[in-house]
Every structure is written in structure tokens, then in C-alpha cells.
MARLUM-162880 format. One line per 8 residues: number of its first residue (from 1); their letters; for each residue x, z, y of C-alpha. Coordinates in steps of 0.001 Angstrom, whole numbers, padded with zeros to 6 digits. Layout:
BEGIN
NUM) a) X,Z,Y ~ ...
! end
This chain:
BEGIN
1) xxxxxxxx) -060176,026421,143584 ~ -062398,028398,141245 ~ -065466,026227,141646 ~ -066626,027061,138134 ~ -067190,030758,138859 ~ -069104,030101,142074 ~ -071288,027386,140550 ~ -072056,029522,137506
9) xxxxxxxx) -073159,032383,139780 ~ -075368,030044,141814 ~ -077094,028656,138733 ~ -077538,032081,137153 ~ -078851,033596,140366 ~ -081937,031507,139816 ~ -082967,034011,137156 ~ -083216,036773,139793
17) xxxxxxxx) -085123,034499,142156 ~ -087501,033470,139389 ~ -088124,037099,138402 ~ -088919,037960,142029 ~ -091181,034943,142325 ~ -093182,035990,139265 ~ -093400,039605,140407 ~ -090936,041087,137897
25) xxxxxxxx) -088950,042811,140615 ~ -086099,045134,139787 ~ -084669,047623,142254 ~ -081029,046680,141758 ~ -080014,043242,140563 ~ -076339,044114,140466 ~ -077097,046778,137871 ~ -078699,044274,135536
33) xxxxxxxx) -075823,043575,133177 ~ -077737,041635,130572 ~ -078633,037993,131156 ~ -082395,037577,131436 ~ -082520,035409,128332 ~ -086206,036072,127744 ~ -087104,034131,130867 ~ -085216,031067,129702
41) xxxxxxxx) -087602,029974,126968 ~ -085906,027785,124394 ~ -082607,027885,126256 ~ -082299,031654,125961 ~ -081001,031577,122414 ~ -078491,028852,123167 ~ -076676,030654,125933 ~ -074937,033278,123851
49) xxxxxxxx) -072952,030791,121778 ~ -072706,027857,124145 ~ -069557,026926,125946 ~ -067124,029404,124438 ~ -068346,032333,126504 ~ -069235,030330,129607 ~ -072812,031511,129132 ~ -071741,035106,129723
57) xxxxxxxx) -069417,034432,132639 ~ -070301,036619,135625 ~ -073725,037318,134130 ~ -073962,040780,135631 ~ -070957,041000,137916 ~ -072886,042201,140955 ~ -072766,038814,142654 ~ -076289,037986,141538
65) xxxxxxxx) -078091,039041,144695 ~ -075542,037292,146943 ~ -075712,034115,144872 ~ -079502,034244,144967 ~ -079309,034301,148768 ~ -077135,031195,148815 ~ -079311,029399,146252 ~ -082443,030310,148194
73) xxxxxxxx) -080989,028794,151373 ~ -079948,025639,149512 ~ -083492,025281,148224 ~ -085004,025776,151673 ~ -088796,026009,151648 ~ -088975,024724,148069 ~ -089039,028307,146785 ~ -092603,028474,148065
81) xxxxxxxx) -093656,025379,146120 ~ -094027,024732,142408 ~ -090586,023107,142312 ~ -089161,026599,142910 ~ -089624,027671,139313 ~ -088162,024458,137936 ~ -084700,024928,139391 ~ -084523,028560,138412
89) xxxxxxxx) -084914,028556,134649 ~ -081269,027901,133846 ~ -078629,030365,132734 ~ -075508,028961,134309 ~ -073160,026123,133503 ~ -073464,026429,129741 ~ -077217,025838,129901 ~ -076783,022853,132206
97) xxxxxxxx) -074270,021423,129731 ~ -076709,021959,126864 ~ -079381,019984,128732 ~ -076969,017124,129447 ~ -075762,017137,125831 ~ -079299,016959,124429 ~ -080297,014190,126839 ~ -077146,012208,126073
105) xxxxxxxx) -077610,012655,122308 ~ -081238,011499,122422 ~ -080304,008504,124546 ~ -077443,007512,122217 ~ -079705,007852,119174 ~ -082245,005531,120792 ~ -079568,002945,121622 ~ -079006,002303,117933
113) xxxxxxxx) -076285,-000312,118308 ~ -073356,001358,120078 ~ -070942,003548,118061 ~ -071939,007192,118408 ~ -069432,009535,120030 ~ -069841,013245,120729 ~ -070839,013717,124398 ~ -068144,015742,126186
121) xxxxxxxx) -070435,017808,128374 ~ -069313,020831,130379 ~ -070272,023318,127652 ~ -067696,021780,125250 ~ -064655,021184,127430 ~ -061327,022994,128015 ~ -061020,025006,131248 ~ -059228,022390,133442
129) xxxxxxxx) -061944,019820,132747 ~ -064691,022412,133258 ~ -063305,022978,136750 ~ -063351,019231,137496 ~ -066953,018927,136260 ~ -067951,022034,138235 ~ -066667,020584,141487 ~ -068627,017370,140926
137) xxxxxxxx) -071818,019288,140062 ~ -071496,021579,143093 ~ -071013,018522,145319 ~ -074216,017055,143871 ~ -076081,020347,144369 ~ -075094,020627,148048 ~ -076025,016976,148659 ~ -079400,017401,146944
145) xxxxxxxx) -080124,020361,149226 ~ -079776,018011,152189 ~ -082058,015309,150754 ~ -085226,016566,152466 ~ -083511,016983,155843 ~ -084026,020768,156032 ~ -080318,021623,156405 ~ -079808,021596,160156
153) xxxxxxxx) -076922,023194,162088 ~ -078451,026680,161855 ~ -079077,026326,158097 ~ -075516,025096,157568 ~ -074118,028159,159277 ~ -076337,030457,157205 ~ -075328,028755,153948 ~ -071645,028869,154915
161) xxxxxxxx) -072059,032587,155611 ~ -073542,033167,152160 ~ -070752,031188,150485 ~ -068170,033236,152401 ~ -069680,036421,150949 ~ -069616,034931,147453 ~ -065978,033857,147338 ~ -062816,034863,149179
169) xxxxxxxx) -061155,031616,148056 ~ -060429,030003,151444 ~ -059718,026590,149954 ~ -063147,026647,148281 ~ -064810,027875,151493 ~ -063279,024984,153486 ~ -064292,022490,150795 ~ -067894,023750,150838
177) xxxxxxxx) -067970,023650,154634 ~ -066811,020019,154556 ~ -069469,019145,151952 ~ -072224,020767,154014 ~ -071164,018893,157153 ~ -070941,015443,155557 ~ -073700,012926,156232 ~ -075863,012433,153130
185) xxxxxxxx) -074415,009500,151164 ~ -075407,009018,147494 ~ -072558,006536,146962 ~ -069984,009066,148167 ~ -071482,011795,145964 ~ -071462,009496,142927 ~ -067748,008751,143318 ~ -067023,012276,142044
193) xxxxxxxx) -068260,011291,138570 ~ -065205,010332,136519 ~ -067014,010233,133173 ~ -070557,009299,132084 ~ -071132,012934,131107 ~ -070187,014107,134610 ~ -072675,011606,136012 ~ -075376,013025,133734
201) xxxxxxxx) -074603,016624,134736 ~ -074590,015761,138444 ~ -077949,014072,138076 ~ -079465,017056,136219 ~ -078273,019424,138980 ~ -079826,017126,141592 ~ -083148,016889,139744 ~ -083191,020690,139493
209) xxxxxxxx) -082969,021094,143255 ~ -085231,018384,144663 ~ -088986,018011,144845 ~ -089618,014737,143019 ~ -092986,014328,144719 ~ -091361,014350,148156 ~ -090750,010724,149189 ~ -087325,011215,150789
217) xxxxxxxx) -086071,013306,147889 ~ -087377,010927,145221 ~ -085723,008027,147065 ~ -082455,009994,147176 ~ -082608,010701,143419 ~ -083266,007053,142577 ~ -080384,005878,144749 ~ -078054,008537,143320
225) xxxxxxxx) -078921,007418,139778 ~ -078161,003823,140771 ~ -074816,004799,142304 ~ -073977,006900,139224 ~ -074720,003773,137139 ~ -077083,005692,134888 ~ -078890,003588,132334 ~ -082635,003768,133180
233) xxxxxxxx) -083375,005164,129704 ~ -080723,007883,130129 ~ -082077,008694,133609 ~ -085555,009156,132124 ~ -084161,011324,129298 ~ -082273,013574,131765 ~ -085431,014080,133824 ~ -087420,014790,130640
241) xxxxxxxx) -084938,017508,129608 ~ -085276,019240,132997 ~ -089081,019105,132763 ~ -089022,020462,129220 ~ -086700,023321,130162 ~ -088862,024205,133164 ~ -091970,024361,130993 ~ -090144,026623,128566
249) x) -089153,028810,131501
! end
């Protein structure tokens, strides 16, 4: 399955949605071959060199408008609320990895006692491991979309339809369909995290998509963090990185 390509498109599509939301409409998204780095604040400069070219993957491949449709459906009515901008300031997997790396580094520095090792986040991994991380992050993203209860049978069918347009990989389509149809279970989602860095990335993706002021969604995030066995200080650092990036956006 090429989960990496699909996930990268979904995350990058947020740039188009954010531009529309702020009134910077362009007539043809698929013709926009340059990543909208200016809208990424401090992250914009990091994308070019991060992740060995991951930052540029599919940046203008014409899938932007389709991916934006899928991301919009996953977000539900959140696009109309202030949380909309928060999830849409990222430039793909490389940027998500940069956030996780910074959060992990800050947390390690504050620990003081443990030996320091370089966090192996998604922006610094070989391709097979990037694919494994991508699948875990996409699972977390789909689950987070369900946390407020807006994904009913009709929504599921719409989202499946958008995913079908985005990828002709039938194995990936069936996997996504299964994820959408699963009951929401933070423990089951957390089992996909095989490394602490994967846990951090999954949590960042979840924070990006939920409205933290919504009771059900905040409760879901807290339980997910517990099931991911995130240290409370690391959890706080991950949330701080998302807030900081959203303010820069």
C-alpha cells in the first residue's frame, strides 16, 4: 500500500483549504505547482530540506483539490470554526515530522537524566519505515475524525468516495473503508504505534484534527495519549508545537 503518498496529499491539501478560508482563492489548484510555503509561517523554510524530498512529494500533482475534498469531509463542520485553520497550516508529512522532532527534542532536553538519542521521526527515516509510520498516522487521523460523532453512514460513504478518487490502490481503499467502519477505540488506534516517535506523530495528527474545546474530542485525545503511553510532559510539548505552528500559520 502506498499510504505515504495519500497521507502526504491529505496533509498538504490543507494549504488549499486554508487559502480558500482566508479568501486567497485561485481558479485552478491543480495548476499551482509551487508549495504555498508563505502560508506556513516558520515551517515554510523547513519544508524544502526536510525529509529528503518528502516535503516536495506530490506538492502540485493535481491531486490537491481532490485531497482537499477528503480532508474537508474528515474535518466535518470544524472548517467553519477556529479549529479549521489549525489543522491546515502543515505542508505534508515532512512538516509533521519536524513538529514531532522538535517536541521530542525539547522533552528530552527537559528530562535531563536519560541518555539523549536522536528522535527517529518520519522526516528522517528510510522509505519502508516512512510507510509504516504513515499507516499509523492515517489510522489516527481517521479515528480523530470520528471523535465528535459526525461521521455517520452517509459521511462514511462520502469519505470513501473521495478516497476512491484519490487512489486506485484497492488494498489501500479496502483498508481505509475498514478503518472508517470500525467503532472508535483509542486503545485499538494506539496499538499501531510501534515506537515512541510513532506515538508522538499519531498524537500530533489527532490534535490537528480535533477541537480541543469540544468535550467528547478532548476526552478522546486524553484517552488516546494514555493508551499511547505518552509522558504527560511530552503530551504537553506536542500540543504546544501544534499551537505554535498554527499561530505561525
